[in-house]
BAFI-3210 file (N, C-alpha, C; in Angstrom, 3 decimals, decimal comma, padded with zeros to 6 digits):
// residues 101
n [1|2|3|4|5|6|7|8|9|10|11|12|13|14|15|16|17|18|19|20|21|22|23|24|25|26|27|28|29|30|31|32|33|34|35|36|37|38|39|40|41|42|43|44|45|46|47|48|49|50|51|52|53|54|55|56|57|58|59|60|61|62|63|64|65|66|67|68|69|70|71|72|73|74|75|76|77|78|79|80|81|82|83|84|85|86|87|88|89|90|91|92|93|94|95|96|97|98|99|100|101]
n.u [089,287|089,715|091,895|094,878|093,905|095,058|097,444|096,536|095,442|097,756|099,058|097,202|097,277|099,907|099,808|098,038|099,636|101,807|100,707|099,522|096,276|094,971|092,397|090,238|087,607|084,325|083,348|085,779|087,090|088,641|091,297|091,438|093,338|094,177|095,166|096,566|095,965|096,638|095,439|093,140|091,455|092,056|091,346|093,092|092,003|092,437|092,288|092,825|093,552|093,998|096,309|095,679|097,682|101,033|103,482|106,779|108,759|110,042|112,037|113,234|113,767|115,823|115,957|113,640|111,495|109,919|107,208|106,417|103,506|103,285|105,382|107,106|106,967|104,683|102,754|102,781|101,140|099,006|099,107|096,387|094,377|093,894|092,147|093,661|093,432|094,376|094,081|091,290|090,643|091,778|090,094|087,665|088,305|088,713|086,138|084,726|085,973|085,050|082,454|080,786|080,244]
n.v [113,333|110,603|107,786|107,955|109,688|112,217|111,338|109,903|111,989|113,471|111,530|111,193|113,815|113,879|111,918|113,206|115,321|114,070|112,634|113,972|115,042|113,346|112,810|113,460|111,339|109,965|111,179|112,140|109,839|108,242|108,151|108,797|107,801|108,531|106,543|105,588|102,727|100,411|102,040|102,791|104,626|104,111|103,950|103,998|103,151|104,292|103,640|104,309|102,790|102,798|100,874|098,788|097,831|098,575|096,867|095,492|095,784|092,992|092,667|095,128|096,383|097,871|100,039|101,449|104,200|106,749|108,861|112,097|113,582|115,998|117,521|120,424|120,408|118,933|120,638|122,665|124,860|123,614|123,931|125,280|123,359|124,169|124,111|124,194|126,005|124,395|121,825|121,760|121,783|119,345|117,547|118,164|117,371|114,625|113,809|114,401|112,623|110,271|110,445|111,750|114,393]
n.w [094,554|092,380|092,830|091,043|089,124|088,484|087,382|085,154|083,685|083,065|081,506|079,362|078,296|077,363|075,363|073,578|072,851|071,598|069,437|066,679|065,753|067,418|069,897|072,726|073,888|074,541|076,939|077,962|078,758|077,223|074,774|071,356|068,655|065,449|062,662|059,510|057,734|055,411|053,476|054,711|057,270|060,625|064,142|067,122|070,280|073,445|076,786|080,176|083,303|086,844|088,591|091,392|093,090|092,847|090,897|090,471|087,475|086,234|084,313|083,919|086,326|087,588|085,944|086,121|085,704|087,443|087,200|088,311|089,126|090,318|089,566|088,224|085,397|084,903|085,810|084,014|081,797|079,260|075,748|073,981|071,823|068,587|065,582|062,465|059,324|057,276|058,389|058,628|055,912|055,146|056,496|055,242|052,627|053,067|053,921|051,567|049,778|050,786|050,198|051,974|052,280]
ca.u [089,740|089,982|093,303|095,471|093,251|096,028|098,408|095,868|095,332|099,091|099,274|096,375|097,799|101,130|099,376|097,487|100,778|102,685|100,012|098,658|094,988|094,327|091,408|089,543|086,294|083,563|083,373|087,185|087,511|089,560|091,945|091,380|094,499|093,959|096,267|096,166|096,426|096,134|094,588|091,932|091,700|091,677|091,604|093,413|091,253|093,256|091,688|093,771|093,056|095,054|096,503|095,498|098,967|102,156|104,382|108,023|109,001|111,153|113,106|113,853|113,570|116,836|115,808|112,291|111,346|108,652|106,830|105,797|102,483|103,414|106,587|106,792|106,607|103,299|101,880|102,887|099,886|099,011|098,640|095,053|094,378|093,042|092,194|094,165|092,697|094,850|093,435|089,885|090,579|092,055|088,870|086,692|088,729|088,457|084,696|084,335|086,451|084,212|081,078|080,029|080,139]
ca.v [112,869|109,172|107,400|107,903|110,603|113,212|110,629|109,610|113,249|113,739|110,528|111,539|115,048|113,552|111,249|114,223|116,118|113,263|112,156|114,998|114,529|112,550|113,586|112,799|110,862|109,226|111,888|112,239|108,580|107,548|108,912|108,171|108,188|108,070|106,039|105,059|101,349|099,819|103,004|103,019|105,293|103,355|104,694|103,259|103,659|104,045|103,985|103,976|102,544|102,817|099,590|098,858|097,584|098,632|095,713|095,812|095,211|092,086|092,776|096,452|096,945|098,874|101,175|101,985|105,640|107,113|110,225|112,811|114,480|117,282|118,201|121,661|120,114|118,458|121,767|123,645|124,952|122,965|124,793|124,892|122,775|124,884|123,506|125,110|125,968|123,221|120,654|121,808|121,382|117,902|116,856|118,353|116,502|113,241|113,587|114,397|111,386|109,174|110,722|112,141|115,846]
ca.w [093,257|092,389|092,792|089,713|088,192|088,014|086,531|083,881|082,949|082,537|080,466|078,206|077,700|076,625|074,129|072,688|072,381|070,753|068,250|066,074|065,291|068,463|070,631|073,835|073,472|075,540|078,212|078,379|079,363|076,321|073,720|070,036|067,860|064,083|061,848|058,207|057,630|054,177|052,797|055,509|058,553|061,820|065,376|068,330|071,421|074,623|078,069|081,240|084,657|087,849|089,258|092,845|093,750|091,914|090,886|089,761|086,154|086,516|083,316|083,906|087,661|087,925|085,031|086,249|085,845|088,070|086,857|089,421|088,594|090,983|089,096|087,492|084,008|084,893|086,094|082,943|081,045|077,962|074,670|073,541|070,484|067,655|064,256|061,447|058,061|056,536|058,982|058,228|054,498|055,102|056,917|054,163|051,520|053,462|053,860|050,152|049,142|051,312|049,792|053,150|052,411]
c.u [090,113|091,482|093,774|094,891|094,230|097,058|097,800|095,743|096,672|099,398|098,488|096,888|099,061|100,789|098,854|098,592|101,594|102,019|099,076|097,367|094,285|093,372|090,795|088,143|085,617|083,654|084,757|087,676|088,482|090,146|091,779|092,548|094,318|095,261|095,703|096,790|095,798|095,182|093,305|092,313|091,183|092,002|091,979|092,674|092,040|092,530|092,638|093,035|094,244|095,126|096,326|096,835|100,077|103,021|105,649|108,053|110,218|112,313|113,863|113,779|114,574|116,703|114,464|112,309|109,974|108,383|106,112|104,788|102,546|104,659|106,199|106,380|105,156|102,324|101,909|101,584|100,035|098,497|097,263|095,140|093,393|093,233|092,654|093,296|093,094|094,189|091,954|089,729|090,842|090,817|087,817|087,021|088,455|086,968|084,201|084,759|085,654|082,741|080,195|079,857|078,817]
c.v [111,386|108,899|107,305|108,890|111,636|112,565|110,309|110,881|113,623|112,807|110,879|112,800|114,783|112,838|112,267|115,084|115,350|112,868|113,233|114,356|113,660|113,437|112,752|112,442|110,186|109,885|112,007|110,986|107,810|108,525|108,114|108,714|107,631|107,632|105,645|103,688|100,736|100,738|103,328|103,703|104,390|104,219|103,718|103,941|103,287|104,552|103,503|103,731|102,529|101,448|099,759|098,750|097,653|097,368|096,094|095,162|094,301|092,205|094,096|097,144|098,044|100,127|101,870|103,487|105,903|108,573|110,854|113,800|115,856|118,044|119,457|121,399|119,661|119,607|122,821|123,684|124,310|123,956|124,324|124,386|123,543|124,281|124,551|125,008|124,748|121,949|120,603|121,340|119,891|117,100|116,970|117,460|115,043|112,915|113,519|113,099|110,173|109,354|111,150|113,636|116,346]
c.w [093,372|092,266|091,335|088,721|087,631|087,087|085,170|083,042|082,319|081,366|079,201|077,520|076,890|075,318|073,117|072,083|071,347|069,432|067,704|065,556|066,315|069,249|071,752|073,367|074,659|076,919|078,809|079,090|078,470|075,317|072,432|069,227|066,453|063,400|060,496|058,073|056,384|053,441|053,531|056,814|059,663|063,029|066,474|069,472|072,670|075,862|079,156|082,552|085,599|088,522|090,765|093,561|092,704|092,036|090,127|088,384|086,309|085,528|083,391|085,262|087,987|087,060|085,179|086,474|086,442|087,749|088,042|088,852|089,237|090,562|088,327|086,052|083,908|085,108|084,991|082,155|079,669|076,922|074,229|072,104|069,626|066,277|063,251|060,196|057,227|057,068|058,620|056,783|054,360|055,474|055,823|052,976|051,822|053,374|052,419|049,468|049,597|050,921|050,948|053,292|051,887]
res [m|a|k|g|q|a|s|k|e|l|f|y|n|k|l|l|e|v|f|p|g|s|f|m|y|n|g|n|k|e|v|r|i|p|f|e|e|g|g|e|v|v|q|l|k|i|a|a|t|c|a|k|i|p|v|p|d|p|e|h|e|s|e|t|v|v|f|n|v|n|s|p|a|a|d|a|p|q|a|s|a|e|i|t|d|e|e|k|q|n|v|a|d|l|l|a|s|l|g|l|s]
***
């Protein structure tokens, strides 16, 4: 496994948990998070890479938190994402409003 792969997976899973409607894309190499901005849907695209050499945060060095990917919380099974009927209807309504249905 490539360096940082388990950490990236934990990071991506947390993003998916925190932002409803977000999803993995591009062969699970990035997370897309939808937002509405000025009446238009935009997606933030987030891709993570592992730094070769860790460096300290000069402003918050004493407050630095290190996450352990081997902690019990990291090993907890993730709930499977299932689309609800309401979410399906929201997508259908969006497509119809865009003339794409």
